[in-house]
N, C-alpha and C positions, 0 to 999 in steps of 0.2 A: 557241683556248687558254684565254682567260678563262672561256668557258662551261664548258669541261671542268673547270677548277679550281673553279669555283663548284659544279658538280654533285658533284665529289668531296668538297668541303668540306661540302656539305649532307648527304651520306651519312654522313660521319664525325662531324660536330659541328653539329647543327641550330641550336643557340643561336648559335654563331659565324657561321654562314651568315646567320641572321636579322639579326644585328648588322651584318654587312657590307652586306647589302641596305639596311638603314635608312640607314647612313652614306652609301653611294653615292647612294641616292635623295634624301637631304636635300641633299647637296653638289650633285648635278646639278640638282635642281629649283630651288634658290635661285640657283645660278649662272646657269642659263638665263634665269630671270626678270630678273635684274639686267643681264645682258649685252644682252638684247633691249631693255630700257628705255634703257640707255645708247646703244645703236646707233640706236634710233629717236628719241632725244632726249626721251623721256617723263620729265618731272620731277614729283615727286621720285622718282628712280630706285630708291631703297631701299624704297619702299612695297610693290612687288610681291614682292621676295624676303622681306621681313619677314612679309607675310601668307602666303606660301608656306611659310615655316618654321613658322609657327604651325599651319597645317593639317597639315603632315607630322608635326609633333611630337605632335599631339593626336589624329589620326585613326588607328585601328588597322588600317584597310584602305582600299582605294580607295573613295571615296564614290560611291554610285550616281548616275546622271545626275540624278535628281530632287533629290537632296541637294545636288549641286554647283550646280544652277540655283537652288535655294532659298537657298543662301549668297549668291549674287550678287544675288538679288532682295532679300534682307534688308539687304545692304549698300546697295543702291540706295535702298530705303525709308528707311533711317536717314540716309543722306547728304542726300537731297533734303528730308526732313523738317527736318533741322537748317538747311539752306539757306533754305527758304521761311519758317521761323520767324524767321530772322535778317532776311530782307528785310521781312517784315510788321511786325516789332517794332523795326526799326532806329531809328525815330523815338521810341521809348519804351525807352531802354536799361535803365532800372530794371526794367521789366516783362520785357524780354528776359533779363536776368540772373536774375530770379526763376524764369522758365520753365526756363532751363538748369539751375538748381539743383534744381528739382522733378523734372525728368526724370532727372538724375543720382541723386537720392535714391531714386526708384522703381527704377531699374536696379540700384543697389547693394543695395537691399532684396531684390530678386529673386535677385541673386547670393548674398546671405547665406543665402537659403533653399535654395541649391543648385540653382537652376533656370537653364536656358538659358545656359550659360557662354559659348559662342562668339557667339551672336546678341547677348547683352547686352553683351559686350565690344566688338563692332562698334558698337553703339549708343552706348556711352560714348565711343569714339574719335571718332565723328562729331559728337556733341553737344559735345565739348570742343574739337575742332579746327576744324570748319567755321565756326562763328560768328566765331571770332577771325580766321581767315584771310580770310573774306568782308569783314570790317570794316577790316582793316589792310593787306591786300595786294590792291590793286585788280586786278592782272593775273590773279589766281587767283579773283576773286570769283565768277564764273559758271561756272568749269570745275572747281573742286575736287571737287564731287560726282561728276562724270564720271570724274575721275582716280581717286577711291576705288573706283568701280565697276569701272573698267578694271583696277586693281590686284588686286581680288578675282577678276575673271574670269581674269586671268593666273595667279593662285595656284591656282585650281581646275584649269585646263588643265595646268599643270606638275605638279600633284599627280597627276592622272590619268596623265600620261606617265611620271612617276617610278615609280608602282606598276605600270605596264604593263611597264617594263623590269626592275625589281627587285621582284617581287610578294610576297616573303616578309614577313609581318607581324612587327613587333618582338616579341621574347620578353619584354623588360622592359616593365612597365606605365608609361605616362606619369605625370607628377606628378598625384596624385589631387587632385580639386577639394576645396576646404576643406569640412569637414562643415557641415551646416546650423547656423546660429547659433541659440543659445537666445534671442538678443535681436536679431533682424534689423533692427529700427528703429534701435537704437543703433549697430549695425554700419554701416548705411547713412549715418547722420549722420557717423560717423568718415570713411568714404570720401569723402563730399561735402565735408567740412571740409578734406580734403587736396587734392583736385583743383580745387574751385571757386576758392580763392584764387589759384591759378596762372592760371586763366582770367581772373580779374579783373585781375591784374597785366598780362597781355598786352593786354587790352582798354584799360586805362587809359593805358598807356605806348606803345601802338601798336607793340609789338615784332613783328618779322616772322619769328621763328624758331619759330612755334607748332607746326608739324607735327612736327619731330623730338622736341622737348621734351615736348609734351603727349601725343604718341603713346606715348612710353616711360613717362611717368608713369602714364598710364591702365593700361598693361600691368602695371606694378609693383603698383599699388593693387588691380587686379582679382584679383591672386594673393595678397592678404593672408591671413595665417594667424594666427588668434587664439592658438593654443597655442604657436607659436614666433615670436612677433611680433618681438622684438628681434634674436634670432640670425638668423632668416630674412631680416629686413629688411636688416641690415648685410651679409649674404651677397649679397643682390641688388645692393646698392650697390657692393660690391667687384667683382661681376661686370660691372657697367656700366663701372667704371673700367678693368677689364681689356679690355673690348670697345673702349673708346676708344684704349687703347695699341695694340691690334692694328690698328685702323683707321689710325692715324697711321703705324705701321710699314709697313703695306701701301701707303699712299699714296706714301711716299718710295721704297719698293721699285719701285713702278710707274714713278717718274720715271727710273729707270735705263734701262729699255727700254719706253718708252710705246707701246703698241699694244693693239688689241682682244684679240689672242691672249694677251698678257701679263696683261691685266686678267682675262680668263677663267681663266687658270691660277691667279693669286693668289686670286681669289674662290673657286675650287674648293678650293684648299688650306685657306682659312679655313673653308669649309663642312665639309671633312673633319675638321679639328681640333675644331670645336665639335660636329659631329655625333657624334664619338666620345664626348663627355661627355653629350650629350643622350640617346644610346642607352642609357646606364646607368639612366635613368629616375629616378623619385622626385624629391625636392626638389633634388638635385644637377643632374639633367637639366633641371628647370624653370629653375634659375638660369643654367645654361649657355645655354638658349634666350634668356633676357633679355640675356645678355652678347653673344650673336650679333646680336640685334636692334640693340643699341647700336653694335656694330662696323660693321654695314652702314649704319646711319643716318649715322654720322660719316664713314665712308668715302665715301658718296654726297655729303655736304656738301663734303668735301675735293675730290672730282672736279669738283663744280659750280663751286667758287670758283677752283680751280687754285692753283699756287704763287705767282702774283703777288698773291693775296689771302689768303695764309696767316694773316695776323693776323686777318682777318675770321672765317674758319672756326675759328681757334684760340679766338677769343672765344666762338663758339657752343659749342665743347666745354666751356668754362668755364660757360656758362649751363646747358648740359646737366647738368653735374656738380652745380651749385647746386640745380637743380630736383629731381634725384634725391635729393640729400642732404636737402632739405626734405621730400620725400615719405616717405623712410625714417625721418627724425627724428620726423615727426608720427606715423607708425605706431608707433614705439617708445614715444612719449609717451602716445598715446591708447589703444592696444590693451590695456595692462595694466589700465586702468579697467574694460574689458569683462570681463576675466578676474576681477577682484575682484567685479564685479556678479554674475557667474555663481556664484562661491563663496558669496556672501551668499544667492543664490536657493536654493542647496542647503541 
């Protein structure tokens, strides 16, 4: 019956059929990745669904085998590069911090030129998260790169499965990448000035919440838009707050009937809700994807800590909000200067 309904829908309204395929593909792929990680005890469990969501929202079709393998290889190279740099330079923290800043600057400069959006975003995630976790969380010190690679491998596999079941490509275009900047060096300095201080704070104070906070901050800053800096930035911040509220509500709903089936159903409904907004494309879809990422990250933290430690993960939600507020505030403060510089150049 569902197959018949889908075929009739495709025949009468191709756009609606494509939208339905995207929403179901997104909800299924992210839910399957999350449930598998929770079932196997692979932490952080939110990593795989976040990466799956990023791929499904940005890829117009199922990636060829060589592209999927290339994504996993790029994540492996980025993660292990960050890890070995941290190990080699751990006795010279000032030099390590300088190298992290240099790599961030070069990555943001390439993003500002409109090059390699996904690979450079993965590199930024690794260079921001891996050194902090390696130096502050001893139990993750040698396994975090493998966790990142596993998360990307799961994301690629469930992206393939999702497209195999619901193959219609989305009719709406994904959020377009920011146009190449007239001043890529200045844009790179802005991006580095936002992310690098957070890395420094986590390193100096030995905070152990680096993965969710830095992951989300990098995803926000990597989507910076010069032309709509303040409005777009605050929309992203509101989206992250919405994701946090959804995660808290989902956690308490799960406590009513705690089971793997209930978890799968709740996660699938979350995917459906956010997938409907992501399917609309454009800036709204991009903000919805960031909100979904926030929802899954905070939901994963809640499940990891459980109700007995609600205060602990509640404090992490506050840290999450503070970091996002700092990132968006810095964007709103610094991006207008680039716009003024562009106008003077004209």
